[in-house]
C-alpha positions as CSV (number, residue, x, y, z in Angstrom):
1,X,-0.1,-0.1,0.1
2,X,1.1,3.5,-0.9
3,X,-0.2,5.2,2.3
4,X,1.6,8.4,1.7
5,X,-0.4,8.6,-1.8
6,X,-3.8,7.8,0.0
7,X,-2.8,10.5,2.8
8,X,-2.3,13.1,0.1
9,X,-5.8,12.3,-1.2
10,X,-7.4,12.5,2.4
11,X,-5.6,15.8,2.6
12,X,-6.8,17.1,-0.7
13,X,-10.3,15.9,0.1
14,X,-10.4,17.5,3.6
15,X,-9.2,20.9,2.4
16,X,-11.8,20.6,-0.5
17,X,-14.4,20.1,2.1
18,X,-13.3,22.8,4.4
19,X,-13.4,25.3,1.4
20,X,-17.2,24.3,0.9
21,X,-17.7,24.9,4.6
22,X,-16.4,28.2,4.3
23,X,-18.1,29.1,1.2
24,X,-21.5,28.5,2.7
25,X,-20.7,30.0,5.8
26,X,-19.9,33.4,3.9
27,X,-22.8,32.9,1.5
28,X,-25.4,31.3,3.6
29,X,-26.9,28.0,3.3
30,X,-30.3,26.0,3.2
31,X,-30.7,23.4,5.9
32,X,-33.3,20.6,6.5
33,X,-33.7,18.0,9.4
34,X,-33.3,14.3,9.3
35,X,-34.3,12.1,12.4
36,X,-35.5,14.9,14.9
37,X,-35.8,18.6,14.5
38,X,-32.4,19.1,16.0
39,X,-31.0,16.5,13.5
40,X,-29.8,19.1,11.2
41,X,-28.1,18.7,7.7
42,X,-27.1,21.7,5.4
43,X,-25.9,22.2,1.7
44,X,-22.4,22.3,3.1
45,X,-22.9,18.6,4.3
46,X,-24.3,17.3,0.9
47,X,-21.8,19.3,-1.3
48,X,-18.7,18.3,0.8
49,X,-19.5,14.6,0.8
50,X,-20.2,14.8,-3.1
51,X,-16.9,16.5,-3.6
52,X,-15.0,14.0,-1.5
53,X,-16.5,11.2,-3.3
54,X,-15.9,12.7,-6.8
55,X,-12.1,13.3,-5.9
56,X,-11.7,9.7,-4.4
57,X,-13.2,8.0,-7.5
58,X,-11.1,10.1,-9.7
59,X,-7.9,8.9,-8.1
60,X,-9.1,5.5,-6.8
61,X,-11.9,4.1,-8.6
62,X,-11.7,0.8,-7.0
63,X,-12.1,2.0,-3.7
64,X,-15.4,2.1,-1.5
65,X,-16.7,5.2,0.1
66,X,-19.0,5.1,3.4
67,X,-20.1,8.5,4.1
68,X,-22.9,9.9,6.3
69,X,-24.9,11.4,4.0
70,X,-25.0,8.8,1.1
71,X,-24.1,5.7,2.9
72,X,-22.1,2.8,0.9
73,X,-23.2,1.2,-2.3
74,X,-20.7,-1.3,-3.1
75,X,-17.9,-3.6,-1.1
76,X,-14.4,-3.5,-1.5
77,X,-11.0,-4.1,0.2
78,X,-10.4,-0.4,0.6
79,X,-13.0,1.7,2.1
80,X,-13.0,5.4,2.8
81,X,-15.1,6.5,5.9
82,X,-16.1,9.9,5.8
83,X,-18.1,12.5,7.9
84,X,-18.0,15.4,5.4
85,X,-19.1,17.9,8.3
86,X,-19.1,16.6,11.8
87,X,-20.5,19.1,14.2
88,X,-23.3,20.2,11.6
89,X,-25.6,21.8,14.3
90,X,-22.5,23.8,15.5
91,X,-21.9,24.9,12.0
92,X,-25.5,26.0,11.4
93,X,-25.2,28.2,14.4
94,X,-21.9,29.6,13.7
95,X,-20.3,27.9,16.6
96,X,-16.7,27.3,15.6
97,X,-16.3,23.7,16.5
98,X,-16.9,21.4,13.4
99,X,-14.7,19.3,11.2
100,X,-14.3,17.0,8.0
101,X,-13.1,13.5,9.2
102,X,-11.7,11.0,6.6
103,X,-10.6,7.5,7.5
104,X,-9.3,4.7,5.3
105,X,-9.8,1.1,6.1
106,X,-7.7,-1.5,4.3
107,X,-8.6,-5.0,4.4
108,X,-10.7,-4.6,7.6
109,X,-8.0,-2.2,9.4
110,X,-8.1,1.5,9.6
111,X,-4.7,2.7,8.6
112,X,-5.0,6.4,7.9
113,X,-7.0,9.2,9.6
114,X,-7.4,12.8,8.8
115,X,-9.2,15.4,10.8
116,X,-9.5,18.9,9.6
117,X,-10.9,21.7,12.1
118,X,-12.6,24.2,9.6
119,X,-12.6,27.0,11.7
120,X,-9.2,26.9,13.4
121,X,-7.6,25.1,10.2
122,X,-6.1,22.6,12.5
123,X,-5.0,19.4,10.8
124,X,-4.8,16.1,12.8
125,X,-3.2,13.2,10.8
126,X,-2.0,9.7,11.6
127,X,-0.9,6.8,9.5
128,X,-0.9,3.4,11.2
129,X,2.5,2.7,12.8
130,X,3.9,6.2,12.2
131,X,2.6,8.4,15.0
132,X,0.1,11.2,15.0
133,X,0.4,14.8,14.0
134,X,-1.2,18.2,14.3
135,X,-0.2,20.6,11.7
136,X,2.8,18.3,11.0
137,X,4.1,18.3,14.6
138,X,4.0,15.1,16.7
139,X,1.4,14.8,19.4
140,X,0.8,12.9,22.3
141,X,-1.9,12.0,24.8
142,X,-1.8,13.7,28.3
143,X,0.0,12.3,31.3
144,X,-2.5,13.3,34.0
145,X,-3.1,10.0,36.0
146,X,-6.0,11.1,38.3
147,X,-9.6,11.1,37.0
148,X,-10.6,14.1,39.4
149,X,-9.0,16.9,37.7
150,X,-9.0,15.5,34.2
151,X,-10.9,17.3,31.6
152,X,-13.5,15.2,29.9
153,X,-16.1,15.1,27.0
154,X,-19.0,13.4,25.8
155,X,-22.0,13.8,23.8
156,X,-25.9,13.0,23.6
157,X,-28.2,11.6,20.7
158,X,-30.6,14.2,19.1
159,X,-33.7,13.0,21.3
160,X,-32.6,12.0,25.0
161,X,-36.2,11.4,25.7
162,X,-36.1,8.3,23.6
163,X,-32.5,7.4,24.4
164,X,-31.4,8.5,27.9
165,X,-28.6,6.0,28.5
166,X,-25.8,8.4,28.3
167,X,-27.6,10.8,30.7
168,X,-27.1,8.4,33.3
169,X,-23.4,8.0,32.6
170,X,-23.2,11.7,32.7
171,X,-24.9,12.2,36.1
172,X,-22.5,9.7,37.3
173,X,-19.6,11.5,36.4
174,X,-21.0,14.9,37.5
175,X,-21.9,13.3,40.9
176,X,-18.2,12.5,41.3
177,X,-17.3,16.2,40.6
178,X,-15.7,15.5,37.1
179,X,-15.2,18.2,34.6
180,X,-17.2,17.2,31.5
181,X,-17.8,19.1,28.3
182,X,-20.2,18.5,25.6
183,X,-18.5,20.4,22.4
184,X,-20.7,18.7,19.8
185,X,-18.4,17.1,17.4
186,X,-17.2,13.7,18.3
187,X,-14.2,13.5,15.7
188,X,-12.7,16.7,17.3
189,X,-13.4,15.4,20.6
190,X,-11.2,12.4,19.7
191,X,-8.5,14.7,18.1
192,X,-8.2,16.6,21.4
193,X,-7.8,13.6,23.4
194,X,-4.9,12.9,21.0
195,X,-3.5,16.2,21.4
196,X,-3.7,16.2,25.2
197,X,-6.3,18.9,25.4
198,X,-8.8,16.4,26.8
199,X,-7.8,13.7,28.9
200,X,-10.9,11.4,28.2
201,X,-14.1,11.0,26.0
202,X,-16.9,8.8,25.7
203,X,-20.1,8.5,24.0
204,X,-22.6,6.0,22.9
205,X,-24.6,5.3,19.7
206,X,-21.7,6.6,17.5
207,X,-21.3,5.6,13.7
208,X,-18.2,4.7,11.9
209,X,-17.8,8.0,10.2
210,X,-17.8,9.8,13.7
211,X,-14.9,7.7,14.8
212,X,-12.7,5.9,12.4
213,X,-10.3,8.8,11.9
214,X,-10.1,9.8,15.5
215,X,-9.8,6.3,16.8
216,X,-6.6,5.8,14.8
217,X,-5.2,9.1,15.7
218,X,-5.6,8.6,19.4
219,X,-4.1,5.2,19.1
220,X,-1.0,6.6,17.3
221,X,-0.9,9.4,19.8
222,X,-0.4,6.7,22.7
223,X,-3.9,6.7,23.9
224,X,-6.5,3.9,24.5
225,X,-9.8,3.3,23.0
226,X,-12.2,0.5,24.1
227,X,-15.8,-0.3,24.3
228,X,-17.8,0.1,27.5
229,X,-16.8,-3.3,28.6
230,X,-13.0,-2.2,28.4
231,X,-12.4,-4.4,25.2
232,X,-10.6,-3.3,22.4
233,X,-12.7,-1.0,20.1
234,X,-13.9,-2.5,16.9
235,X,-15.2,-0.2,14.2
236,X,-18.8,-0.5,14.0
237,X,-19.3,-0.8,18.0
238,X,-21.5,2.0,18.8
239,X,-20.2,2.5,22.3
240,X,-16.7,4.2,22.6
241,X,-14.5,5.2,25.4
242,X,-10.9,6.8,24.8
243,X,-8.4,8.3,27.0
244,X,-4.7,9.0,27.7
245,X,-4.9,5.3,29.0
246,X,-3.9,6.3,32.5
247,X,-7.4,7.2,33.7
248,X,-9.2,4.7,31.5
249,X,-10.2,2.0,34.0
250,X,-11.5,4.5,36.6
251,X,-13.4,6.4,33.8
252,X,-15.1,3.3,32.8
253,X,-15.9,2.4,36.6
254,X,-17.4,6.0,37.3
255,X,-19.6,6.2,34.2
256,X,-20.9,2.5,34.6
257,X,-21.2,2.8,38.3
258,X,-19.2,-0.2,39.2
C-alpha cells in the first residue's frame, strides 16, 4: 500500500470540504432535518461529501466510500469512511467547533486518519505505525493520571427523551465532581484527546464515520480506545471510551457505576 499517496488524497479531500464549509458560512445555506428537529443537515454537508466522493473516485476508482449522507453502495478491500461535516448543528449556528473526518480502512483495518478543523484550520493526521500529528508536529495524549481533575468530553443523541442511556453515565460523572464538556463534534473530541487537550471522552450510539479517523489518531498518539466493557474497540461498535490510558479504567468504572 502506498499510504503516503492515500494520505495526500485524504488531505486534498479534507481541504476541498473545508473550502465548501467556508463558502457557505459566508454565502449562507439552506438546511433541513433528518431524524429529529435538531438533527440538522445543510448544503455544506451534501456538497462536501459529493466533492470528497468525486475526488476519491477520480484517483482510486476501485475504492469504496462510506459517508454519513450517502451511505455505502458497494464492497471492496479499501474503504474510505467519511464525515463531510461533523458538528453540523454547531456549523449551522456559527459555533466554531466542526470538522471534516476521513479514515481509510484497508482489508478491515483502519490505516489512515485525517481530521481537519474548519474554523481553526488545525489538521490532525495519522498513518498506522507512524505516530500522530497536528499541523505536521507530533502529538501525544496527556500524562494526567488522576480522574478527578481530568478534563473530559461526551455527547448525547438528538432526542434524549427516547434514549437517555448516556444521561445516566453523565450524571454519574457529575456526581463525582468530574469536569465534563459537550462540544458537539465527536471527531474533534477524539482529536483533542490525541493532542492532550482532553484527558478522556466517551459516547454511545456513534457511527463509523464519527470515529474511524479519531480512533486511529488517538491510538497513534499513545492513547487507549475501548468499548464500555474495556475491550479493544472495533469499528462499528456504537459505544466508545477513549483516554490517555492512565485514567481509562477509573473512567469506565465511574460512568458505569461499578
